KELUM-476285 format. One line per field, with one value per residue (C-alpha): residue in one letter; x, y, z. Coordinates in pm, 1 decimal, always signed. Example, Ala and Ser with C-alpha at 12.3 -4.5 7.8 and 13.67 -1.06 7.14 Angstrom:
2
rest <- c(A,S)
X <- c(+1230.0,+1367.0)
Y <- c(-450.0,-106.0)
Z <- c(+780.0,+714.0)
This chain:
102
rest <- c(M,E,K,Q,R,T,A,I,T,Q,S,T,N,S,A,T,L,A,D,V,L,E,R,I,L,D,K,G,L,V,I,A,G,D,I,K,I,K,L,V,D,I,E,L,L,T,I,Q,I,R,L,V,I,A,S,V,E,K,A,K,E,M,G,M,D,W,W,A,T,D,K,D,F,N,L,G,L,N,T,A,Q,N,A,D,E,L,E,A,I,K,K,R,V,E,I,L,E,S,K,K,L,V)
X <- c(-6416.1,-6082.9,-5816.3,-5481.3,-5187.5,-4870.9,-4562.5,-4294.6,-3959.9,-3636.8,-3293.1,-3094.9,-2772.3,-2700.5,-2341.5,-2182.3,-1920.1,-1653.2,-1771.7,-1762.6,-1416.1,-1288.7,-1418.4,-1260.1,-923.2,-937.9,-1031.5,-888.9,-1053.9,-925.3,-1054.1,-924.8,-1003.5,-871.0,-921.7,-849.3,-872.8,-896.9,-937.0,-1030.8,-916.1,-577.6,-510.8,-380.6,-370.8,-415.0,-434.1,-448.4,-566.3,-516.7,-619.2,-577.5,-726.1,-614.4,-456.1,-77.9,-99.8,-323.7,-98.7,+203.5,+10.4,-48.8,+323.1,+299.1,+556.0,+712.7,+718.4,+978.2,+1228.3,+1139.5,+1386.6,+1121.3,+904.8,+1172.2,+1404.2,+1634.3,+1716.9,+1790.6,+2035.6,+2220.1,+2235.8,+2352.7,+2625.1,+2747.9,+2743.9,+2928.0,+3195.9,+3241.3,+3276.4,+3536.9,+3742.2,+3722.8,+3832.3,+4128.0,+4232.5,+4202.5,+4396.8,+4673.6,+4705.1,+4743.9,+5033.4,+5232.4)
Y <- c(-618.3,-766.3,-766.3,-638.5,-841.0,-658.7,-852.8,-867.3,-832.1,-937.6,-829.7,-1100.2,-900.0,-933.4,-884.8,-1114.7,-1003.2,-1163.6,-960.6,-636.4,-713.2,-799.3,-466.8,-271.8,-440.6,-397.9,-29.5,+77.6,+260.9,+570.2,+682.7,+1013.3,+1202.0,+1463.7,+1483.8,+1815.8,+1885.7,+2252.6,+2430.6,+2800.4,+2833.4,+2673.5,+2362.0,+2096.4,+1790.0,+1712.2,+1357.9,+1296.9,+953.4,+822.5,+465.5,+304.0,-37.8,-193.9,-504.4,-521.4,-484.5,-176.1,-23.9,-71.0,+97.3,+394.4,+410.6,+266.6,-7.8,+87.7,-275.5,-351.6,-101.7,-115.5,-329.0,-429.4,-587.1,-721.2,-970.6,-975.2,-608.4,-675.6,-953.3,-743.6,-442.5,-654.0,-812.3,-467.5,-340.9,-651.8,-606.7,-239.9,-335.6,-600.6,-342.7,-97.4,-367.5,-457.1,-91.2,-50.8,-371.8,-268.1,+66.2,-114.3,-320.6,-13.4)
Z <- c(-1517.5,-1589.4,-1320.8,-1428.2,-1315.7,-1229.0,-1308.2,-1046.3,-1210.1,-1054.6,-1149.4,-1323.5,-1303.4,-934.3,-826.1,-576.4,-329.2,-546.9,-848.1,-651.5,-513.7,-861.1,-995.0,-709.6,-752.2,-1129.8,-1128.4,-792.5,-506.5,-327.3,+11.2,+143.9,+459.3,+697.4,+1071.2,+1239.7,+1609.8,+1703.5,+2033.1,+2025.2,+1662.2,+1742.3,+1543.6,+1779.7,+1556.7,+1188.0,+1054.9,+681.2,+577.2,+224.5,+145.8,-194.5,-263.5,-590.9,-734.7,-762.9,-1139.4,-1114.1,-848.1,-1075.7,-1359.1,-1127.5,-1046.7,-697.7,-643.2,-311.3,-199.4,-467.8,-324.1,+46.7,+241.0,+494.5,+222.9,-11.2,+156.1,-147.5,-90.0,+276.4,+190.2,-66.9,+164.2,+458.4,+244.2,+135.7,+494.9,+615.2,+348.9,+446.1,+813.3,+727.9,+538.0,+828.9,+1074.2,+851.4,+836.7,+1213.8,+1279.9,+1042.8,+1227.4,+1561.5,+1431.3,+1327.9)
């Protein structure tokens, strides 16, 4: 009687953490969830959580580029806005000082 040998096969296409992360950033990943707290059918609190994980390029493709227009993330916008505000304040001070002299 001949013994049959069963071959143990191993996957040669294993994914490393770097591969998985690259795929997630390339394709994008959305996690959404809602938390509701109710007491006797009265809704006390609702929290909606939306999390998007993607590369900057993928986010721009999806139309998400809030960091380009948000003054807290873009120091260039802060500088320009501060310069405009400073110029407006200078003009107001000049007007007020000219009224005092009259």
